[in-house]
C-alpha positions in Angstrom: -205.8 43.1 209.4 -203.0 45.2 207.7 -203.4 48.6 209.5 -203.3 46.5 212.9 -200.1 44.5 212.0 -198.7 47.9 211.1 -199.7 50.3 214.1 -198.8 47.2 216.3 -195.1 47.5 214.5 -194.7 51.2 215.7 -196.1 50.7 218.9 -192.5 48.7 218.5 -190.4 51.5 217.3 -190.5 50.7 213.4 -190.9 53.4 211.2 -191.7 54.0 207.3 -191.2 57.0 206.5 -191.5 57.0 202.4 -191.8 54.2 200.4 -188.2 53.8 200.0 -186.9 54.7 203.8 -187.9 52.0 206.4 -186.5 52.0 209.9 -186.5 48.3 211.5 -185.3 48.8 215.2 -182.8 46.1 216.7 -185.3 44.6 219.6 -183.6 41.7 221.8 -187.4 40.9 223.0 -190.9 42.4 222.0 -193.8 42.9 224.8 -197.5 42.3 224.6 -200.1 42.5 227.1 -201.8 39.4 227.5 -205.8 39.8 226.8 -205.3 43.2 225.3 -207.2 44.9 223.0 -207.9 48.3 221.1 -209.7 49.5 218.7 -209.0 52.6 216.7 -211.8 54.6 214.4 -210.0 56.9 211.9 -211.3 60.5 212.2 -211.6 60.3 208.7 -213.7 57.7 206.6 -211.5 58.7 203.6 -208.1 59.2 203.4 -206.0 60.6 200.2 -203.1 62.0 199.7 -201.5 63.2 196.9 -198.3 63.1 197.4 -195.3 61.0 196.2 -195.2 58.0 197.5 -198.6 57.5 198.0 -198.5 56.0 194.3 -196.8 53.2 196.4 -199.0 50.6 197.4 -197.1 49.9 200.9 -196.6 53.2 201.7 -200.4 53.5 202.1 -201.0 50.3 203.5 -198.4 51.4 206.4 -199.8 54.9 206.4 -203.7 53.6 206.6 -204.3 55.6 202.8 -207.1 55.3 200.7 -206.5 55.8 197.1 -208.1 57.5 194.7 -206.6 56.2 191.2 -208.1 53.0 192.4 -211.3 54.0 193.8 -212.6 55.6 191.2 -214.7 54.9 188.1 -214.3 58.9 186.9 -212.6 61.1 188.7 -212.6 64.9 188.8 -213.6 67.5 186.3 -216.2 65.3 184.4 -218.6 67.1 182.1 -216.3 67.3 179.0 -216.0 63.6 179.7 -219.7 62.5 180.2 -221.0 64.8 177.2 -218.6 65.9 174.8 -218.6 69.3 173.2 -216.2 68.4 170.5 -219.0 65.8 169.8 -222.0 67.5 171.1 -221.4 71.3 170.8 -221.8 72.6 166.6 -225.0 70.2 166.1 -226.7 70.5 169.3 -225.5 74.0 170.9 -228.6 73.8 173.4 -226.8 71.1 175.4 -224.8 73.7 177.0 -224.6 76.4 179.4 -226.2 80.1 177.8 -223.8 82.3 179.6 -223.7 85.6 178.8 -225.8 85.8 176.3 -224.1 82.9 174.1 -223.8 79.2 174.3 -220.6 78.5 175.5 -219.4 74.8 175.7 -217.5 74.7 179.0 -220.8 73.7 180.8 -223.8 72.3 180.6 -227.2 73.3 180.2 -228.4 70.9 183.6 -232.3 71.5 182.7 -231.9 70.1 179.6 -234.2 66.8 179.8 -231.8 65.1 176.2 -228.3 66.5 178.5 -229.4 64.4 181.5 -230.8 61.4 179.0 -227.1 61.4 177.3 -225.0 61.7 180.8 -227.1 59.1 182.3 -226.3 56.6 180.1 -223.0 57.7 180.0 -222.5 57.0 183.4 -224.9 53.4 183.3 -221.3 52.7 180.5 -218.6 53.9 182.8 -220.0 52.2 185.9 -220.2 48.8 184.2 -216.6 49.1 182.6 -215.8 49.8 186.7 -216.8 47.5 188.4 -214.7 47.9 191.0 -214.5 51.6 191.8 -216.2 53.1 194.5 -216.9 56.3 193.4 -217.7 58.1 190.2 -218.0 61.8 189.5 -220.3 63.9 188.0 -218.8 67.4 188.0 -218.2 71.1 186.6 -215.3 71.8 184.4 -212.3 73.6 185.4 -214.1 77.0 184.8 -216.3 79.3 186.0 -218.8 79.2 183.0 -222.8 78.1 184.3 -226.0 77.9 182.8 -228.4 81.3 182.7 -231.0 80.0 180.1 -234.8 80.9 181.6 -235.3 77.7 183.0 -231.9 77.5 184.3 -231.9 80.8 185.7 -235.2 80.5 187.8 -233.8 77.2 189.9 -230.6 79.5 191.0 -233.1 81.9 192.1 -234.7 78.9 193.8 -231.7 77.5 195.3 -229.7 79.9 196.3 -227.2 80.2 193.0 -225.6 77.8 190.3 -225.3 75.2 192.6 -228.8 74.5 192.8 -229.3 74.0 189.0 -225.9 73.2 188.0 -225.2 70.6 189.9 -228.2 69.3 192.7 -231.3 69.5 190.4 -229.1 67.6 187.6 -227.2 65.4 189.9 -230.6 64.5 192.3 -232.4 63.7 188.3 -229.2 61.3 187.8 -228.9 59.5 191.5 -231.9 57.9 191.8 -231.1 56.6 188.5 -227.9 54.9 190.5 -229.2 53.9 193.8 -226.7 51.8 194.9 -223.9 54.2 193.3 -221.8 56.7 195.4 -221.4 59.8 193.0 -219.4 62.7 193.7 -219.3 66.3 192.9 -217.0 69.4 193.2 -217.8 72.0 195.3 -216.0 74.8 193.7 -215.6 78.3 192.3 -219.6 79.0 190.8 -220.8 75.8 193.1 -218.7 76.3 196.1 -221.9 77.5 198.3 -224.2 75.5 199.5 -227.8 75.3 198.0 -231.0 76.2 199.6 -234.4 74.7 199.2 -233.4 71.6 198.2 -233.0 68.1 199.4 -229.5 66.2 198.7 -229.8 62.5 197.5 -228.0 60.1 200.2 -225.8 58.5 196.9 -224.3 62.1 196.2 -220.5 63.2 197.6 -219.6 66.5 197.7 -215.9 67.7 197.6 -216.2 70.6 198.6 -212.7 72.8 197.7 -211.6 75.8 199.4 -209.3 77.7 197.3 -209.1 81.3 198.5 -207.4 81.0 202.0 -204.2 81.9 203.4 -202.7 78.7 204.3 -200.3 80.6 206.8 -202.7 80.4 209.5 -205.3 78.0 211.0 -208.5 78.4 210.0 -210.2 79.2 213.4 -209.6 82.7 215.0 -207.9 84.3 211.8 -209.4 87.0 210.6 -211.4 87.0 207.3 -212.1 83.7 207.4 -215.6 84.3 209.0 -217.3 83.6 205.7 -215.2 79.9 205.1 -216.8 79.2 208.1 -220.4 80.0 207.5 -220.3 78.3 204.2 -218.6 75.2 206.0 -221.1 74.8 208.7 -223.8 75.5 206.0 -222.4 72.6 203.8 -222.5 70.3 207.1 -225.9 70.8 207.9 -226.9 70.3 203.7 -225.4 66.6 203.2 -224.5 64.0 205.3 -221.7 63.0 203.1 -219.4 65.6 203.5 -215.7 65.0 201.7 -212.7 68.0 201.6 -210.2 68.7 199.1 -207.4 70.2 201.2 -204.5 72.2 198.8 -201.4 72.0 201.1 -198.0 73.1 198.9 -197.5 76.1 196.6 -198.2 74.5 193.3 -197.0 77.5 191.4 -193.7 76.2 192.9 -193.1 73.3 193.9 -189.8 73.7 195.5 -190.3 77.2 197.6 -190.9 77.0 201.3 -194.4 76.9 202.0 -193.9 77.2 206.3 -197.8 76.0 207.0 -197.1 72.8 208.7 -198.4 74.6 212.0 -201.9 74.7 210.4 -202.3 71.2 210.1 -203.4 69.9 213.0 -205.8 72.7 213.9 -207.7 73.1 210.7 -208.4 69.2 210.8 -209.9 68.9 213.9 -211.7 71.8 212.8 -212.7 69.3 209.6 -213.7 66.8 211.6 -216.1 68.6 213.9 -217.7 69.7 211.2 -218.7 66.5 209.9 -216.5 66.5 207.2 -216.0 62.3 206.3 -213.4 62.6 203.9 -210.6 64.7 202.6 -208.5 64.2 199.3 -205.4 66.1 200.5 -203.5 67.8 197.4 -199.9 67.9 197.2 -197.2 67.5 194.9 -198.4 64.6 193.2 -195.5 62.5 192.1 -193.0 65.5 191.9 -190.5 65.3 194.6 -191.0 68.8 195.7 -189.6 71.1 198.8 -190.0 68.6 202.1 -192.5 66.4 200.5 -191.0 63.7 202.6 -191.7 65.7 206.4 -195.2 66.8 204.8 -197.0 63.3 203.4 -195.8 61.0 206.3 -197.0 64.4 208.9 -200.2 65.2 206.7 -200.6 60.7 206.8 -200.8 60.5 211.2 -202.9 63.7 211.2 -206.0 62.8 209.0 -206.2 59.5 210.6 -206.0 60.6 214.2 -206.7 64.6 215.0 -205.6 64.3 217.8 -202.3 63.2 216.7 -199.1 64.6 219.1 -197.8 66.6 216.1 -194.8 67.8 217.7 -193.7 64.3 218.9 -194.1 62.7 215.2 -192.1 65.2 213.2 -189.2 65.1 216.1 -189.4 61.4 215.3 -189.7 61.9 211.8 -186.7 64.4 211.9 -184.2 61.6 214.0 -184.7 58.8 212.1 -184.8 60.4 208.5 -181.9 63.6 209.2 -179.8 61.9 212.0 -177.2 63.8 213.3 -177.8 66.7 211.2 -181.7 66.2 212.7 -181.1 69.7 215.1 -180.0 71.8 212.4 -183.1 71.2 210.1 -185.6 71.1 213.1 -184.3 75.0 214.0 -184.1 75.6 210.3 -188.3 74.5 210.0 -189.0 76.4 213.5 -187.1 79.6 211.8 -189.0 79.2 208.6 -192.3 78.8 210.7 -191.7 81.6 213.3 -190.7 83.9 210.5 -194.0 83.3 208.4 -196.2 83.8 211.8 -194.0 87.3 212.9 -194.5 88.7 208.9 -198.2 87.6 209.0 -197.7 86.7 205.1 -200.8 85.7 203.7 -199.9 81.9 202.2 -201.3 81.7 198.8 -201.0 78.3 197.1 -200.3 80.4 193.7 -198.2 82.8 195.3 -194.3 83.0 194.6 -190.4 83.1 196.0 -190.3 87.0 194.6 -193.8 88.0 196.3 -192.3 87.1 199.7 -189.1 88.7 199.4 -189.9 91.0 202.3 -191.4 88.5 204.6 -190.7 84.7 205.5 -187.8 84.9 202.2 -186.3 87.9 203.1 -182.1 87.9 201.8 -181.7 88.3 205.8 -184.1 85.3 206.6 -182.1 83.5 203.7 -179.1 84.6 205.2 -180.0 82.6 208.5 -181.2 79.8 206.4 -178.1 79.2 204.3 -176.5 78.8 207.9 -178.7 76.2 209.2 -178.4 74.1 206.6 -174.6 74.5 205.9 -174.3 73.4 209.7 -176.5 70.2 208.7 -174.6 69.8 205.2 -170.9 69.9 207.4 -172.5 67.4 210.3 -173.8 64.4 207.1 -170.8 65.4 205.2 -169.5 61.4 205.6 -172.9 60.2 206.0 -173.5 59.8 201.9 -177.7 59.0 202.9 -178.5 61.7 205.3 -176.2 64.4 202.7 -178.3 63.5 199.8 -181.5 64.5 202.5 -179.8 67.8 203.3 -179.1 68.2 199.7 -182.3 67.8 198.7 -183.6 70.7 201.5 -180.8 72.9 200.0 -182.7 72.8 196.7 -185.2 74.7 197.9 -182.9 77.6 198.8 -181.2 77.6 195.8 -184.7 77.7 194.1 -185.6 80.6 196.2 -182.2 82.8 195.3 -182.1 82.0 191.6 -186.1 83.6 191.4 -185.4 86.6 193.6 -181.8 86.8 192.0 -184.4 87.4 188.4 -186.2 89.9 190.1 -183.3 92.4 191.9 -181.6 92.4 188.7 -179.1 94.8 189.3 -179.5 95.5 193.2 -178.4 94.0 195.3 -178.7 90.2 195.7 -179.3 90.3 191.6 -178.7 88.0 189.2 -176.2 90.7 187.7 -172.3 92.5 188.8 -171.5 95.5 187.5 -168.3 95.9 185.0 -167.6 99.8 184.6 -170.8 100.8 182.3 -172.3 97.3 181.4 -173.3 94.2 183.9 -172.9 90.6 183.8 -173.7 87.8 185.0 -172.4 87.3 188.8 -169.3 84.7 188.9 -170.3 81.3 189.1 -173.6 81.9 189.0 -174.8 79.6 185.8 -172.5 76.8 187.2 -174.4 76.9 190.2 -177.7 76.9 187.7 -176.0 73.9 185.6 -176.0 72.2 189.6 -179.8 72.9 190.5 -180.7 70.7 186.9 -178.5 68.1 187.7 -179.5 67.9 191.2 -183.1 68.0 190.5 -182.1 65.4 188.0 -181.2 62.7 190.5 -184.2 63.0 192.5 -187.1 63.0 190.2 -188.0 66.2 190.0 -189.0 66.4 186.2 -191.8 69.5 187.2 -190.9 73.1 188.9 -194.7 73.4 188.7 -198.3 72.8 188.0 -197.9 73.9 185.0 -195.0 71.8 183.9 -192.0 73.6 183.8 -188.8 71.2 183.4 -185.8 72.3 185.0 -184.2 72.0 182.3 -186.5 74.4 180.6 -186.0 76.6 183.6 -182.4 77.2 183.2 -182.9 77.9 179.0 -185.4 80.5 180.4 -182.9 81.8 183.2 -180.0 82.1 181.0 -181.8 83.5 178.2 -183.3 86.3 180.9 -179.5 86.5 182.0 -178.1 87.7 178.5 -181.3 89.1 177.5 -183.1 91.0 179.4 -180.4 93.8 180.4 -181.0 97.0 178.5 -179.5 100.6 178.7 -180.6 103.6 177.8 -181.1 107.3 178.5 -184.6 107.4 180.3 -182.9 105.4 182.9 -182.1 108.3 184.7 -185.8 110.5 184.4 -188.9 110.9 186.0 -191.3 108.6 185.1 -194.9 109.1 186.7 -198.4 106.5 186.8 -201.1 109.1 185.8 -203.2 106.0 186.1 -203.0 103.5 188.8 -201.3 100.5 188.0 -202.7 97.7 190.0 -200.9 97.1 192.9 -200.8 92.9 192.5 -198.0 94.0 189.7 -196.3 96.7 190.8 -193.3 95.7 192.7 -191.3 98.4 191.9 -193.6 101.2 191.5 -192.7 103.5 188.2 -188.8 102.5 188.6 -190.4 99.3 187.0 -190.5 100.8 184.3 -186.9 102.2 183.8 -184.8 100.2 186.0 -183.2 98.9 182.9 -184.5 95.3 183.1 -187.0 94.1 180.4 -189.8 91.6 181.0 -190.3 88.5 179.9 -193.2 85.5 180.2 -193.3 85.7 183.6 -195.8 87.7 184.4 -194.1 87.8 188.1 -191.2 89.0 186.8 -190.6 93.1 185.5 -194.1 93.8 184.4 -196.1 96.6 185.6 -199.9 96.0 185.4 -203.3 98.0 185.1 -206.8 96.2 185.8 -209.5 97.2 182.9 -208.5 100.8 182.8 -205.8 102.9 180.5 -202.3 102.4 181.3 -201.1 106.3 181.1 -197.2 106.9 182.1 -195.7 110.8 181.6 -192.1 110.9 181.5 -190.0 114.2 182.2 -187.9 114.8 178.7 -184.8 116.9 180.8 -183.9 118.2 177.1 -182.5 114.7 176.9 -181.7 114.2 173.1 -183.4 111.1 172.0 -185.5 110.0 168.9 -187.1 106.9 169.9 -189.1 105.0 172.7 -189.6 101.2 172.5 -192.2 98.8 175.1 -193.3 95.4 175.3 -196.5 94.6 176.7 -197.8 90.5 177.5 -200.4 88.9 175.8 -201.5 85.7 178.7 -204.6 85.2 177.4 -205.3 82.1 180.1 -205.1 84.8 183.1 -206.8 87.4 181.0 -203.7 89.6 179.8 -204.7 91.2 176.2 -202.2 93.3 174.3 -204.2 96.8 174.1 -206.2 98.0 171.5 -204.0 101.3 170.8 -201.4 103.5 171.7 -201.3 107.2 171.7 -197.7 108.6 172.3 -198.2 112.4 173.1 -196.3 115.6 173.7 -196.6 118.1 176.1 -195.2 121.5 175.1 -196.8 125.4 174.7 -198.8 125.0 178.0 -201.0 121.7 176.1 -200.7 118.2 174.5 -200.7 116.8 171.4 -200.8 113.5 169.7 -197.3 112.5 167.8 -198.5 109.2 166.7 -201.2 106.2 167.3 -200.7 103.1 166.8 -203.8 100.7 166.3 -203.5 96.5 166.9 -205.2 94.1 164.6 -208.2 91.7 166.1 -207.1 89.6 168.9 -207.1 86.0 168.0 -207.6 83.3 170.8 -204.6 81.3 171.9 -202.9 79.2 174.9 -199.0 80.7 174.3 -197.9 83.7 176.4 -196.4 86.3 174.1 -194.3 89.5 173.9 -195.2 92.1 171.6 -192.6 94.7 170.6 -193.6 98.6 170.1 -191.8 100.9 168.5 -192.3 104.9 168.2 -189.1 105.9 165.7 -187.4 109.0 164.0 -189.6 111.3 166.3 -187.8 114.4 167.3 -188.7 114.1 171.4 -186.4 116.7 172.0 -188.8 119.8 171.2 -191.4 118.3 174.0 -191.2 118.8 177.8 -192.9 115.8 178.7 -193.9 112.8 176.9 -197.2 110.6 177.9 -198.1 107.4 176.9 -201.4 106.0 176.8 -202.3 102.1 176.0 -205.8 101.7 175.4 -207.1 98.2 176.6 -210.3 96.2 175.0 -213.5 97.7 175.9 -214.1 93.7 176.8 -212.9 90.7 177.0 -213.4 88.5 173.6 -216.0 85.9 173.4 -213.4 83.0 173.9 -212.4 84.3 177.0 -215.7 86.6 178.7 -216.1 85.9 182.0 -218.2 87.5 185.3 -216.4 89.9 186.9 -213.3 89.5 184.7 -211.8 92.5 182.9 -208.9 92.9 180.1 -205.6 93.8 182.1 -202.6 95.3 180.1 -198.5 94.3 180.9 -195.9 96.9 180.3 -192.6 96.4 180.5 -189.2 99.0 180.9 -189.6 102.2 178.4 -186.7 102.6 177.0 -185.4 105.7 175.0 -182.2 105.6 172.5 -181.3 108.0 170.3 -180.8 105.7 167.0 
């Protein structure tokens, strides 16, 4: 009944833009046809948005949205909840996955009858404790580990991969015990493909999670998406209860522009045509990320009715929400989309503004955006409510500028200005950072990314980089050369990234050069420069498979041959979850006797047990190679 009432109110011009912002038209009369009857059938039976105002029940009701927090008795990745490694692994390692020859607590052995029994009992308890829940998740943990024991291996081969044993063989056994319970599971990472030669029980709901996709283009008709479309078609044929988890924002940078609005309509029509019955549309959760207001409003309309006129709804929202400033906001959004399409930039949900510096977030594009937002600020200066909404848009441009300034450093658009022979932070930049933090607080933005970095922590890190990561040394004028090629994903400045006078920090995207699974070898032409100290730093971030070098070798070239000057070996790696920087020094060496020197960093031969995963290798990360005379 509420859906019908709110639909009628919208036809009369009422709007609910956000949980707090509504529009009530001044109507002298309302008309309604006599004996009028209209039935609406939503495009998807289940519609959940993970955006800030969706935590508000009234907003959900108005926009006809479901809410997973109320609807699920157990949610998301759940193996660790259903069978605790802390409780069982030490005494019963056979309950867990045999992976790469060792038992691993990151997943379960799905063919172990005791595991089925324990999980079934746990499920019975959870179901009885949550009588009003509609769904219960039995899903793998957030990892690529799966069981390769003999019994599981046979099922994997029979059913087309680990989804056969790791999920559906196991799930079917549990589902028959709870025939009236809707059991959900994630098709994610190693369970991404539909199983073969197995009939999925009718009370199992598959939540298909396509992470690796270009979010900058509609799926259909885009080169490179055929593999995804093939998987989608197979899932449509494999189950009558196919749901889909869609990722709609940049999770590593909530305030960075992410121009994907133009893809929504076509993509959701495609899902509907391929028998997707429900949607979980992930955004910023409860964080007020960039343009969240328009995103959640537009997405709610589309997933209710995929034939929604997106242009009309967008214009209606902009006019109502931004008032007289809406023409400039519209031009800003259109220009973002145009620049994205023109640049053909691959939009990744784990990208960053630095990677987009040559495309839709180029300095030239940023100047254009700034002009449009400045015009919006000017026209709304006497309207406090609208002005605050424009300020929220400004935060995104400020954030991009701050991030790119860290990358450009001493170059144009960088964070530093030259003062004689030294560099200092650009005038007023630190004040802008402080204002940014305050504005984030005012808007309730307590995190800037999925990893949980707060605006205040961001300010502290930014200021640390500004004050500590510039170095002046003798190598800045010398020729550095890669003797082994670095990773394309981590060599933005090529060799110049090793002698531009800028050190790295804990962000892997800033001033680090990477080598994946091979030695890092760099030669330097000494050019008769007199120096006796060579220093550099390496990054350790085990979560992203970045480890310190096993050995460092320093060589010198003279008399037409290379000779070893010195070697350094590291201690055994120990497991940790922190990001660390390790400094290496070669001191008191008469480098001037050599024509060239070479630094060789040798990685671990393989990943340690706690991070061993298929098709993964240790990565080396190296920053500035500093040459000085001490």
